[in-house]
Structure formats: C-alpha cells, structure tokens
C-alpha positions as CSV (number, residue, x, y, z in Angstrom):
1,X,108.6,148.4,80.3
2,X,108.8,145.1,78.6
3,X,108.4,146.9,75.1
4,X,110.7,147.5,72.6
5,X,113.9,147.4,74.8
6,X,116.7,146.4,72.8
7,X,120.2,146.8,73.4
8,X,122.9,146.8,70.3
9,X,127.1,147.3,70.5
10,X,127.4,150.4,68.8
11,X,131.2,149.7,67.4
12,X,132.0,153.3,66.2
13,X,131.1,154.5,69.6
14,X,132.6,151.4,71.3
15,X,129.5,151.1,73.5
16,X,126.5,148.9,74.0
17,X,123.4,151.3,74.0
18,X,120.2,150.7,75.1
19,X,117.5,152.1,73.9
20,X,113.2,152.0,74.9
21,X,110.9,153.0,71.9
22,X,113.8,153.8,70.0
23,X,114.9,156.1,72.3
24,X,118.9,155.7,73.9
25,X,118.2,154.9,77.2
26,X,121.3,154.4,78.3
27,X,125.0,152.6,77.2
28,X,128.0,151.0,79.0
29,X,131.5,152.6,77.3
30,X,134.0,150.1,76.8
31,X,138.0,149.3,75.7
32,X,139.3,146.4,73.0
33,X,142.6,144.9,74.4
34,X,143.8,141.8,72.8
35,X,140.8,138.9,74.4
36,X,139.3,141.5,76.2
37,X,136.6,143.9,76.9
38,X,137.5,146.5,79.9
39,X,134.0,148.3,80.7
40,X,135.2,151.8,82.2
41,X,131.4,153.8,82.1
42,X,127.8,153.1,82.7
43,X,124.7,155.6,82.4
44,X,121.3,155.1,82.4
45,X,119.5,157.8,81.8
46,X,117.6,160.2,84.7
47,X,113.7,159.2,82.9
48,X,115.0,155.8,83.0
49,X,116.2,155.1,85.9
50,X,114.9,152.2,88.3
51,X,112.9,150.7,85.8
52,X,116.4,147.7,86.0
53,X,117.4,148.8,82.3
54,X,121.1,148.8,83.8
55,X,121.3,144.9,84.3
56,X,119.0,144.2,81.2
57,X,122.5,146.1,79.4
58,X,125.0,144.6,81.4
59,X,123.2,141.1,80.7
60,X,123.2,141.8,77.1
61,X,126.7,143.3,77.1
62,X,128.1,140.2,79.2
63,X,126.0,137.8,77.0
64,X,127.9,139.5,73.9
65,X,131.5,139.3,75.6
66,X,130.8,135.8,76.1
67,X,129.7,135.2,72.2
68,X,132.4,136.7,71.0
69,X,135.4,134.5,73.7
70,X,136.5,137.5,75.4
71,X,137.1,138.0,78.9
72,X,135.8,140.8,80.9
73,X,138.0,143.4,83.0
74,X,135.2,145.7,85.0
75,X,136.4,148.9,85.6
76,X,132.8,150.4,85.9
77,X,131.9,150.0,89.7
78,X,128.0,149.1,88.4
79,X,129.5,146.5,85.9
80,X,131.2,144.9,89.1
81,X,128.5,144.7,91.7
82,X,126.0,143.5,88.0
83,X,129.0,140.1,88.3
84,X,128.6,139.6,91.8
85,X,124.7,139.8,92.2
86,X,125.4,136.8,88.9
87,X,127.7,134.5,89.7
88,X,127.1,133.2,86.4
89,X,129.3,135.8,85.1
90,X,132.7,135.6,87.6
91,X,134.2,133.0,85.2
92,X,134.6,135.2,82.6
93,X,136.2,138.0,84.9
94,X,140.0,138.8,83.7
95,X,142.4,140.2,86.2
96,X,143.1,143.7,85.3
97,X,146.5,144.7,83.9
98,X,148.1,148.0,82.8
99,X,146.1,151.2,82.3
100,X,142.0,150.7,82.3
C-alpha cells in the first residue's frame, strides 16, 4: 500500500483526506478554534480498512497541526488512541473547553 498514498487538507470540507491512487480512502474532520484544531471524527472506507491508512492519516494531520503551531483537541476516540500510542504528539494536546 506504499504506492500513491497522499494526505492533504481539504479546508473547504474542514478535514484532512487520505487518497490511494487518487481515490478517497478516508478523512478526519476538524473544527478550528483560536490556536486549536478539534478533531471530531475519523472515517476510513471499508475497502481500505486494515491497511494502516488511519494511522497515516492521523499522523499527517497531527504533523500539519504541529507545523501550524496549533494545539489539538482529540474528541474523536481514534485520534485519542493514536496519541496514546505515539507519545511524541502528547505535547500538542490541549485541554478541551466549551463545545467540542
């Protein structure tokens, strides 16, 4: 699954998307707050499941958040579990406040 896998931000849809050979394989939705990205939902299409794409997607989204200098609120359980398994991202976590 190493060939033609890309992650890009789709700002109009408020999500990061992962594609395989140009086909949408999944996404993680977010909401922006001042200085934060609130990740609300992750979805990988069934046909692409079990190939590690969810992890690649979340890793790339977190890297983009770090590059942008924003903190992350992992409302989505998949994002939270990813951060638990990848401690290098823990410093980016923000305490959730207000509506998610």
